[in-house]
C-alpha atoms as one frame of an Amber mdcrd trajectory, in Angstrom:
protein
 105.838 103.463 111.359 104.644 104.679 107.937 105.450 108.119 106.596 104.884
 109.101 102.978 105.496 112.503 101.444 104.112 113.772  98.132 103.549 110.321
  96.643 102.698 110.431  92.946 101.761 107.359  90.928 101.322 107.610  87.172
 100.275 104.673  85.003 101.292 104.993  81.361  99.966 102.912  78.467 101.315
 103.995  75.118 100.595 107.711  74.852  97.949 107.652  77.584  98.867 108.549
  81.174  96.677 108.230  84.264  97.688 109.863  87.535  96.294 107.601  90.256
  97.942 109.366  93.217  98.460 113.127  93.222 101.012 114.080  95.865  99.646
 112.059  98.783 101.217 112.586 102.209 100.331 110.484 105.250 101.611 109.363
 108.665 100.518 106.137 110.363 101.905 105.343 113.794 102.754 101.945 115.240
  99.665 100.172 116.580  97.136 102.258 114.664  94.073 100.797 112.907  93.313
 102.962 109.873  90.633 102.579 107.187  90.907 104.116 103.730  87.603 104.855
 102.004  86.481 106.378  98.733  84.637 105.608  95.486  85.987 103.220  92.847
  88.955 104.754  91.042  89.789 107.203  93.845  93.281 105.746  94.346  92.787
 103.823  97.578  93.924 100.448  96.210  96.855 102.102  94.411  97.898 103.681
  97.707  97.597 100.292  99.397  99.797  98.704  96.712 102.461 101.376  97.142
 102.392 101.072 100.945 102.580  97.288 100.617 105.621  97.488  98.304 103.612
  95.751  95.570 103.934  98.734  93.242 106.565 101.436  92.918 105.622 105.084
  93.152 106.502 107.456  90.331 107.865 110.045  92.751 107.797 110.931  96.433
 109.266 109.577  99.646 108.315 106.486 101.671 109.701 105.860 105.162 108.838
 102.472 106.688 109.892 101.719 110.265 112.436 104.515 110.090 114.010 103.369
 106.804 113.725 105.213 103.500 112.552 102.587 101.004 111.690 104.989  98.187
 114.397 103.775  95.803 114.833 100.120  96.701 115.119  97.431  94.040 112.350
  94.903  93.374 114.275  92.232  95.285 114.769  94.524  98.272 111.068  95.408
  98.284 110.180  91.702  98.120 112.292  91.093 101.220 110.467  93.876 103.066
 107.080  92.436 102.025 108.087  89.052 103.353 109.453  90.355 106.651 107.305
  93.370 107.538 103.919  93.135 105.815 101.014  90.699 105.854  98.351  90.878
 103.131  94.651  90.006 103.234  92.651  90.297 100.004  88.981  90.130  99.084
  89.532  87.101  96.842  91.459  85.133  99.532  94.202  84.053  97.025  94.492
  80.532  98.410  96.080  77.779  96.320  93.343  75.193  95.650  95.537  72.080
  95.499  97.186  72.772  98.840  95.734  72.028 102.252  94.841  74.844 104.628
  98.021  74.169 106.604 100.182  74.213 103.468  98.645  77.509 102.337  99.555
  79.113 105.659 103.102  77.736 105.446 103.779  79.346 102.050 105.162  82.738
 103.207 107.627  80.940 105.455 108.932  78.864 102.552 109.816  82.105 100.764
 111.413  83.345 103.984 113.613  80.241 104.177 112.215  78.962 107.484 112.900
  75.235 108.188 110.041  72.768 107.727 109.541  71.888 111.405 109.401  75.545
 112.421 107.043  76.301 109.514 104.640  73.638 110.700 104.682  74.881 114.294
 104.116  78.513 113.325 101.367  77.657 110.827  99.509  75.609 113.447  99.813
  78.474 115.938  98.497  80.984 113.382  95.521  78.763 112.542  94.825  78.391
 116.250  94.614  82.189 116.535  91.853  82.278 113.904  90.086  79.204 115.350
  90.761  76.888 112.410  93.086  74.290 113.878  90.424  71.630 113.181  90.552
  72.268 109.411  94.263  71.911 108.672  93.881  68.966 106.259  90.994  70.500
 104.309  91.470  72.215 100.968  90.015  75.649 100.120  87.057  74.210  98.193
  86.029  72.272 101.307  85.510  75.281 103.574  83.234  78.336 103.622  84.073
  81.865 102.463  84.487  83.080 106.020  86.822  80.203 106.803  88.852  80.956
 103.659  89.332  84.518 104.860  90.427  83.272 108.259  93.008  81.081 106.512
  94.162  84.149 104.580  94.522  86.057 107.850  96.511  83.193 109.384  98.795
  83.247 106.338  99.179  87.034 106.694 100.238  86.868 110.350 102.384  83.731
 110.289 105.657  85.666 109.791 104.689  88.041 112.619 104.582  91.182 110.435
 104.452  94.640 111.947 101.720  95.696 109.482  98.605  94.021 108.098  97.266
  95.459 104.828  93.686  94.336 104.170  92.095  95.222 100.817  88.281  94.805
 100.992  88.664  91.735 103.268  84.906  91.439 103.837  83.767  92.281 100.293
  82.661  88.696  99.536  81.170  87.959 102.952  77.720  88.311 104.524  77.003
  90.505 107.541  77.433  87.784 110.175  80.745  86.547 108.787  81.943  90.138
 108.285  81.573  90.701 112.030  83.551  87.528 112.755  86.401  88.593 110.448
  86.502  92.140 111.795  86.611  90.787 115.340  89.751  88.825 114.421  91.349
  91.848 112.740  90.486  94.056 115.704  92.068  91.518 118.075  95.269  91.510
 115.994  95.373  95.276 116.337  94.728  95.063 120.076  97.736  92.742 120.276
  99.925  95.450 118.719  99.806  94.872 114.960  99.324  97.984 112.835  96.332
  97.527 110.501  95.576  99.401 107.290  92.207  98.518 105.788  90.758  99.504
 102.402  86.954  99.345 102.279  83.975 100.974 100.593  81.685  99.975 103.476
  81.158 102.608 106.170  79.999  99.976 108.665  83.273  98.070 108.237  85.380
 101.239 108.568  83.813 101.873 111.984  85.810  98.971 113.398  88.979 101.016
 112.863  90.266 103.927 114.953  90.776 106.388 112.124  89.209 106.875 108.687
  90.904 108.475 105.684  88.718 109.484 102.740  90.166 109.724  99.235  88.846
 111.279  96.049  90.498 111.598  92.635  93.892 110.470  93.874  94.011 112.759
  96.916  93.218 112.561 100.626  90.253 114.832 101.326  89.844 114.176 105.049
  91.413 112.206 107.884  89.483 111.810 111.135  89.376 109.765 114.311  86.400
 107.378 114.545  83.960 108.725 117.126  81.363 105.912 117.127  83.794 103.016
 116.826  82.482  99.461 116.947  84.401  97.481 119.570  83.964  93.819 120.487
């Protein structure tokens, strides 16, 4: 599903250049659940942004679902993001003036899906994360764990083949973390490929494979032996 070869990402500000990714190569198959770990500044979020078509690599090759997307335009990458990839972030990124249901409908507006179909799919997505009783609430009227469940519903509403989750439990307590990881694990069990960035070893154990990064490079890549399964 995902194949990258010798990915380099250089950020340049004036005369200063920072190489965030140093020739990273990686394969992720359909249906995998992979965690990326490493200290702050190791390149894990940069790698996530490149894989999610949020940022362009400086050089290298990126094959997604059998298609070379290395040199696509910004508009072409935006179309791929909308169709193929669902995003879950630590900060939830919900729009405060919209209801929960309207927040989940947003990606479908960009995809040009008719209003009636948007409503049906949004309700179904919220049902999957057990929030169908909160559709008229706004983000400031629900808890942090519920906000993240809304964000997950929004991520899956277009039925993406990949979920990219960047520190999805970073703002949550232990009990709520388990609830969120149970939902993410169930999505993976249903066939969605999941790529998770985390600095928490306990959270990474919910995945099937852990990649460790350091200084812009992958230093090891191993199957999870003592995986936590619900």
